[in-house]
ROZA-33525 format. One line per field, with one value per residue (C-alpha): x, y negated, z; residue number from 1. Coordinates in steps of 0.05 Angstrom, whole numbers. Layout:
xx: (X|...)
yy: (Y|...)
zz: (Z|...)
kevex: (NUM|...)
// end
This chain:
xx: (-1027|-981|-1014|-996|-926|-918|-951|-902|-846|-857|-868|-800|-768|-801|-784|-710|-709|-737|-690|-631|-649|-662|-595|-562|-593|-604|-537|-494|-427|-369|-321|-256|-217|-249|-233|-162|-154|-184|-133|-74|-92|-65|-129|-118|-178|-143|-183|-124|-154|-218|-259|-282|-246|-207|-265|-297|-230|-224|-292|-274|-209|-243|-294|-238|-265|-203|-131|-84|-39|-98|-70|-13|3|13|56|86|96|18|4|45|11|-58|-33|-16|-84|-129|-88|-94|-31|1|5|41|-2|14|11|66|115|167|181|126|117|116|110|170|182|224|231|235|240|169|138|94|71|-1|-22|-67|-26|-24|-101|-115|-61|-97|-37|-8|57|68|101|107|82|44|87|143|172|137|170|143|156|169|150|82|66|14|26|-47|-25|-78|-28|-3|-72|-84|-12|-19|57|71|126|108|123|117|184|203|214|286|309|323|334|258|230|282|259|300|281|241|274|253|252|257|320|309|360|339|380)
yy: (510|569|610|558|552|628|632|579|610|678|645|611|673|712|659|656|731|731|676|714|777|737|705|773|804|746|711|712|741|698|669|706|650|596|633|646|574|551|596|566|494|463|458|391|359|293|268|242|281|239|299|306|371|425|469|418|410|487|496|438|473|542|509|476|408|384|383|430|376|344|353|305|340|406|377|411|479|482|461|519|566|545|551|624|635|605|626|554|521|468|400|349|287|224|260|310|258|234|260|272|214|226|180|162|118|64|14|52|-12|-35|32|17|93|75|145|119|152|220|221|207|258|316|361|343|321|265|282|238|217|154|93|133|129|175|218|251|324|317|392|384|313|315|244|224|153|158|141|81|52|55|35|-36|-50|-22|21|77|74|121|145|196|264|285|340|405|473|491|431|416|425|418|350|349|319|250|267|327|325|337|389|386|323)
zz: (703|719|666|612|634|632|563|536|567|537|470|474|493|436|383|407|405|333|312|337|300|236|245|252|191|143|149|86|76|100|47|59|25|64|128|110|89|157|193|155|171|232|270|301|270|263|207|165|102|107|137|205|218|189|177|129|92|87|56|6|-13|-20|-65|-107|-95|-55|-76|-41|-12|25|97|116|180|143|88|32|66|79|9|-19|30|6|-65|-51|-14|-65|-126|-157|-183|-136|-168|-127|-110|-70|-2|-16|-33|17|87|137|184|261|323|359|422|390|450|516|555|534|552|612|623|617|590|537|485|522|527|454|426|393|394|464|428|478|546|606|675|700|700|666|597|550|497|433|413|340|322|354|327|271|249|262|289|342|395|358|353|431|453|486|483|412|431|387|315|255|231|181|207|213|161|190|162|172|134|81|11|-54|-86|-152|-209|-230|-302|-349|-391|-464|-486|-557|-571)
kevex: (1|2|3|4|5|6|7|8|9|10|11|12|13|14|15|16|17|18|19|20|21|22|23|24|25|26|27|28|29|30|31|32|33|34|35|36|37|38|39|40|41|42|43|44|45|46|47|48|49|50|51|52|53|54|55|56|57|58|59|60|61|62|63|64|65|66|67|68|69|70|71|72|73|74|75|76|77|78|79|80|81|82|83|84|85|86|87|88|89|90|91|92|93|94|95|96|97|98|99|100|101|102|103|104|105|106|107|108|109|110|111|112|113|114|115|116|117|118|119|120|121|122|123|124|125|126|127|128|129|130|131|132|133|134|135|136|137|138|139|140|141|142|143|144|145|146|147|148|149|150|151|152|153|154|155|156|157|158|159|160|161|162|163|164|165|166|167|168|169|170|171|172|173|174|175|176|177|178|179|180|181)
// end
């Protein structure tokens, strides 16, 4: 019985060693654009884009199968950065229009301090203590609405991000004026 266990253990070690060597020598070259896109993404894996994580979205953007403005937390600044990285022109879709939405404690009297929102926040944007009023750090909020889904008292709401010098953009014109007339 010990001989069989020894033989199987040695076979497992040998096969594991062979697989490690094969992986080292046979792996393909990494896609530089995909890696750069993945580094530019927020990395919160919130799923707002419809993909399970930022790495999946990065591979789709690098392949040209996903628009550059696919990431709501990244907003317009990320879309412009992805356009620079990929060399594709930036066309503004529905996700780039309007201000970015972030979570905010609207009614502080209803907040029970249950900590459910803090536990589900992927970016640790919610601060607070047990049985105390919680607050949201707007610069850390990705807008994923995970905290709103679990809040039992409905004190959190999605509100437009306040305009600061860091996120202000020149508004796009509604129509192109015809100078020929």
